[in-house]
C-alpha positions as CSV (number, residue, x, y, z in Angstrom):
1,M,-36.6,17.1,41.9
2,D,-36.2,14.0,40.2
3,K,-38.1,15.0,37.2
4,V,-34.9,17.7,36.9
5,E,-32.6,15.2,37.9
6,T,-33.8,13.0,34.9
7,A,-33.8,15.2,32.2
8,T,-30.1,17.0,33.9
9,S,-28.8,13.7,32.8
10,Q,-30.7,12.7,29.1
11,V,-28.8,16.0,28.7
12,V,-25.5,14.5,29.9
13,G,-26.2,11.5,28.2
14,N,-26.8,12.6,25.2
15,A,-23.7,15.1,25.4
16,N,-22.0,12.1,25.6
17,V,-23.3,10.2,23.0
18,A,-22.8,12.7,20.9
19,D,-19.1,13.5,21.7
20,E,-18.2,10.1,20.8
21,Q,-19.9,10.4,17.4
22,R,-17.7,12.9,16.6
23,S,-14.4,11.4,18.0
24,A,-15.8,8.1,16.0
25,S,-16.4,10.2,12.9
26,L,-13.1,12.8,13.9
27,L,-11.0,8.7,13.6
28,T,-13.1,7.7,10.9
29,D,-11.9,10.7,8.7
30,I,-8.3,10.3,9.7
31,K,-8.4,6.9,8.3
32,S,-9.6,7.9,5.1
33,L,-7.7,10.6,5.0
34,I,-4.3,9.0,5.6
35,K,-5.5,5.1,3.6
36,V,-4.9,3.0,6.2
37,G,-4.9,0.0,4.2
38,I,-2.4,0.7,2.0
39,I,-0.1,1.8,5.4
40,N,-0.6,-2.0,6.5
41,S,0.0,-3.8,2.9
42,N,3.4,-1.7,2.7
43,L,4.4,-2.2,6.6
44,I,4.3,-5.5,6.1
45,T,6.8,-5.5,2.8
46,V,9.3,-3.2,5.0
47,F,9.1,-5.1,7.9
48,A,9.6,-8.2,5.3
49,G,12.6,-6.0,4.2
50,F,14.0,-5.5,7.2
51,W,13.5,-8.8,9.0
52,L,15.6,-10.1,5.8
53,A,18.2,-8.1,6.3
54,L,19.1,-8.9,9.5
55,Y,18.9,-12.8,8.4
56,F,21.3,-12.5,5.5
57,T,23.9,-10.3,7.7
58,G,23.4,-12.7,11.1
59,L,22.3,-9.8,13.3
60,S,19.3,-10.5,15.8
61,F,15.7,-8.9,15.8
62,V,15.9,-8.4,19.5
63,A,19.1,-6.4,19.3
64,N,17.4,-4.6,17.3
65,I,14.3,-3.7,18.3
66,G,15.3,0.2,18.2
67,T,16.0,0.4,14.8
68,F,13.3,-1.5,14.0
69,A,10.6,0.5,15.6
70,L,12.1,4.3,13.8
71,T,11.8,2.2,10.7
72,M,8.3,0.9,11.2
73,V,7.0,4.6,12.4
74,G,9.2,6.3,9.7
75,S,8.2,4.3,7.0
76,A,4.1,4.8,8.4
77,L,4.1,8.3,8.5
78,V,6.3,9.2,5.0
79,I,3.5,6.6,3.7
80,A,0.7,8.2,5.8
81,G,2.2,12.1,3.9
82,G,1.9,10.6,0.8
83,C,-1.5,9.5,0.8
84,M,-2.6,13.1,2.6
85,L,-1.5,14.7,-0.1
86,N,-2.9,12.8,-2.6
87,N,-6.4,13.4,-1.2
88,W,-5.5,17.5,-0.9
89,Y,-4.5,17.0,-5.3
90,D,-7.7,15.0,-5.8
91,A,-10.2,16.8,-4.0
92,D,-11.5,17.9,-7.3
93,I,-12.1,14.6,-8.6
94,D,-12.9,12.6,-5.6
95,P,-17.2,13.3,-5.1
96,I,-16.7,11.7,-8.6
97,M,-15.9,8.3,-7.7
98,T,-18.0,5.9,-4.6
99,R,-15.1,4.9,-2.7
100,T,-14.0,8.7,-2.5
101,K,-16.4,10.7,-2.2
102,S,-16.9,10.7,1.6
103,R,-13.2,11.4,2.7
104,P,-13.2,14.2,4.7
105,T,-10.8,16.7,2.0
106,V,-14.4,16.1,0.3
107,T,-17.0,16.9,2.7
108,G,-15.1,19.5,4.4
109,T,-14.7,18.2,7.4
110,I,-10.9,18.9,7.6
111,S,-9.9,21.6,5.7
112,L,-7.4,21.1,2.3
113,Q,-5.0,23.5,3.9
114,T,-4.8,21.5,6.8
115,V,-4.4,18.5,4.8
116,L,-1.7,19.6,2.9
117,T,0.3,21.1,5.5
118,L,0.0,17.4,7.8
119,G,1.1,15.9,4.8
120,I,4.1,18.1,4.2
121,L,5.1,17.8,8.3
122,I,4.3,14.4,8.5
123,S,6.1,13.2,5.8
124,V,9.5,15.5,6.8
125,L,8.9,13.8,10.1
126,G,9.0,10.8,8.9
127,F,12.2,11.2,6.5
128,G,14.0,12.5,9.9
129,L,13.1,9.4,11.8
130,L,14.5,7.2,9.1
131,L,17.9,9.2,8.9
132,F,18.3,7.7,12.5
133,T,18.1,4.1,10.9
134,S,20.2,5.0,7.5
135,V,20.9,7.8,5.1
136,Q,20.0,4.8,2.0
137,A,16.3,3.8,4.2
138,A,15.8,7.9,3.8
139,L,16.4,8.1,0.2
140,F,14.7,5.2,-0.3
141,A,11.6,6.7,1.1
142,F,11.8,9.9,-0.4
143,M,12.0,8.3,-3.9
144,G,9.0,6.5,-2.9
145,W,7.3,9.3,-1.8
146,F,8.1,11.2,-5.0
147,V,7.0,9.2,-7.4
148,Y,3.9,8.8,-5.5
149,V,3.0,12.4,-4.6
150,V,4.7,14.2,-7.6
151,L,4.8,11.7,-10.6
152,Y,1.8,9.6,-10.3
153,T,-0.4,11.5,-8.6
154,M,0.5,15.1,-10.0
155,W,1.7,14.3,-13.5
156,S,0.6,10.7,-14.6
157,K,-2.8,10.0,-13.2
158,R,-4.5,11.5,-15.4
159,K,-2.8,11.9,-18.3
160,Y,-1.2,8.3,-19.3
161,T,-2.6,4.8,-19.2
162,L,1.1,4.6,-17.8
163,N,0.4,6.0,-14.3
164,T,0.0,2.5,-13.2
165,A,3.1,1.1,-13.6
166,I,4.7,4.7,-13.1
167,G,2.9,4.8,-8.8
168,S,4.5,1.0,-8.6
169,F,7.7,2.2,-8.6
170,S,6.2,3.9,-4.9
171,G,4.5,0.8,-4.1
172,A,8.1,-0.9,-4.7
173,A,10.6,1.2,-2.3
174,P,8.8,0.0,0.9
175,P,11.1,-3.7,1.1
176,L,14.3,-1.4,0.5
177,I,13.0,0.7,3.2
178,G,13.8,-1.9,5.4
179,W,16.6,-3.3,4.1
180,S,18.5,-0.8,4.0
181,A,17.7,0.6,7.5
182,V,19.5,-2.4,8.7
183,E,22.5,-2.9,5.3
184,P,22.9,0.0,3.0
185,N,24.8,-1.9,0.5
186,F,23.1,-3.6,-2.7
187,H,22.4,-7.3,-2.4
188,I,20.0,-9.4,-5.0
189,V,17.2,-10.3,-2.3
190,P,15.7,-6.6,-1.8
191,F,16.7,-5.8,-5.4
192,I,14.5,-9.2,-6.4
193,L,11.7,-8.0,-3.4
194,F,11.5,-4.8,-5.4
195,L,10.8,-6.6,-8.9
196,V,7.9,-9.1,-7.0
197,M,6.3,-5.9,-6.2
198,F,6.9,-3.8,-8.6
199,I,5.3,-6.6,-10.7
200,W,2.2,-7.5,-8.6
201,Q,1.1,-4.1,-8.0
202,T,0.1,-4.3,-12.1
203,P,-2.5,-6.6,-11.5
204,H,-3.4,-5.5,-8.0
205,F,-4.4,-1.4,-9.5
206,L,-5.8,-2.7,-13.2
207,A,-8.4,-5.3,-11.6
208,L,-9.4,-2.8,-8.9
209,A,-9.2,-0.5,-11.9
210,M,-11.6,-2.9,-14.2
211,R,-13.9,-2.9,-11.4
212,K,-14.2,0.6,-11.0
213,S,-14.0,1.3,-15.0
214,K,-17.0,3.5,-15.3
215,E,-16.3,6.0,-11.9
216,Y,-13.0,5.9,-13.7
217,K,-14.1,7.4,-16.9
218,A,-16.4,9.4,-15.0
219,A,-13.5,11.3,-13.1
220,G,-11.6,11.4,-16.5
221,I,-8.8,9.2,-15.2
222,P,-6.8,7.3,-18.5
223,M,-7.1,4.3,-16.9
224,L,-6.2,0.7,-18.9
225,P,-9.4,-0.9,-18.8
226,V,-11.5,2.9,-20.0
227,V,-9.0,3.9,-22.8
228,H,-8.3,0.5,-24.1
229,G,-11.1,-1.6,-22.9
230,F,-11.9,-5.1,-20.7
231,E,-9.9,-8.1,-23.3
232,F,-6.7,-5.6,-23.6
233,T,-6.7,-5.0,-20.1
234,K,-7.2,-8.7,-19.5
235,R,-3.9,-9.8,-21.6
236,Q,-1.5,-7.1,-19.6
237,I,-2.5,-8.6,-16.3
238,V,-1.8,-12.1,-16.8
239,V,1.6,-10.6,-18.9
240,Y,2.9,-9.1,-15.7
241,I,1.4,-12.3,-13.3
242,A,3.6,-14.4,-16.2
243,C,6.7,-12.2,-15.4
244,L,6.4,-13.0,-11.5
245,L,7.5,-16.8,-11.9
246,P,11.0,-17.3,-12.5
247,L,11.4,-14.0,-9.0
248,P,10.7,-16.9,-6.1
249,F,14.1,-19.0,-7.6
250,Y,16.6,-16.2,-7.2
251,L,15.7,-16.5,-3.6
252,A,16.0,-19.5,-3.5
253,S,18.7,-19.0,-0.4
254,L,15.3,-19.2,2.1
255,G,15.4,-22.7,1.4
256,T,13.0,-25.6,-0.7
257,T,9.7,-25.0,1.2
258,F,9.2,-20.7,1.0
259,V,10.1,-21.4,-3.2
260,V,7.6,-24.2,-3.6
261,I,4.6,-22.0,-1.8
262,A,5.7,-18.5,-3.6
263,S,5.7,-21.2,-7.0
264,I,2.2,-21.9,-6.2
265,L,1.0,-18.7,-5.2
266,N,2.4,-17.5,-8.7
267,V,0.9,-20.5,-11.1
268,G,-2.1,-20.4,-9.0
269,W,-2.6,-16.7,-9.7
270,L,-1.7,-17.3,-13.7
271,I,-4.4,-19.7,-13.5
272,I,-6.6,-17.4,-12.6
273,G,-5.2,-15.1,-14.6
274,L,-5.8,-17.4,-18.3
275,S,-9.1,-18.4,-16.7
276,G,-10.5,-14.4,-17.5
277,F,-10.4,-15.2,-21.2
278,F,-13.1,-17.9,-20.7
279,M,-15.3,-16.3,-18.2
280,K,-18.1,-14.4,-19.1
281,N,-18.1,-11.4,-16.3
282,D,-15.2,-10.0,-16.4
283,L,-16.1,-8.1,-13.4
284,K,-16.2,-11.1,-10.6
285,W,-13.0,-12.1,-12.7
286,A,-11.8,-8.8,-11.8
287,N,-12.9,-9.5,-8.0
288,F,-11.1,-13.1,-8.2
289,I,-7.8,-11.4,-9.5
290,F,-7.7,-8.6,-6.6
291,I,-9.1,-10.4,-4.0
292,Y,-6.2,-13.1,-4.9
293,S,-3.3,-10.4,-5.2
294,L,-4.0,-9.2,-1.8
295,N,-4.0,-12.6,-0.2
296,Y,-0.9,-13.3,-2.7
297,L,1.0,-10.2,-0.6
298,T,0.6,-11.6,2.7
299,I,1.2,-14.8,2.4
300,F,3.9,-14.3,0.1
301,F,5.6,-11.7,2.2
302,L,5.2,-13.3,5.7
303,M,6.6,-16.9,4.8
304,M,10.0,-15.1,4.9
305,V,9.7,-14.3,8.3
306,V,8.5,-17.2,9.3
307,V,10.6,-20.0,6.8
308,T,13.5,-17.3,9.2
309,W,12.3,-17.3,12.2
310,N,14.1,-19.3,14.8
311,T,17.2,-17.8,12.9
312,T,16.3,-14.3,13.6
313,F,13.9,-14.1,16.5
314,S,16.6,-13.5,19.1
């Protein structure tokens, strides 16, 4: 009897382990499908845009917590939907690249039809939630989604080296979404945030393209390092970083502390960029640029919240 109970317990235990493994695998697939990293980084800028709109209009965050929830959830759904459609369309080239070959659209754990359907439904749901904040917020979200899914993924990515610049328009939309959910009218601040994000993306993604240039070449994607080489790409990266230098001064209304820290971030990034002309290891330099860009984005936008915290969080 004891042997039977032991065997039964082992079977049940093995079944539970198998269920846990399947659940973990499904969660991993979903994270890969919606590109959690992209969602998180974009939501930081949505939040910053929303927060600054409250600050400049004299509104309270606590009093607008409902609008905030709609804005963040709606934006996350739109971004997730766009990423799913990107995965669906790129299923033929993703097996070639190391960083994409384990996506569920490649392994087949989630069917392409399911990904397509969910991508559309989730995007529409996100647009619907944003409509409850303002029409402008939903329109900016649609602009970003359309550029990413249609103009970048389906049109320019496999044809032109300008694909990075075209895709940057979609990545620059989130601050506009956050701002317009509170204040639909034009203001210089969200426009500067848009410019910061538009310019920031090119050094960020060109550095990534340098690191993965062999894979992009194998996949037939004409990224700048693949077509014009590393030296040309390094010059482009430095030019774009230099274009960020004057932008913090247009946000002087956030205070001297913010302008100083933002300027230090810009100068530091430019110094690293210029060092690329003296380093022998281009891939190591590209990795420095890429890592710095991630820290730059986080610090730059969170500092906006920190310096306005006492005024807005009430």
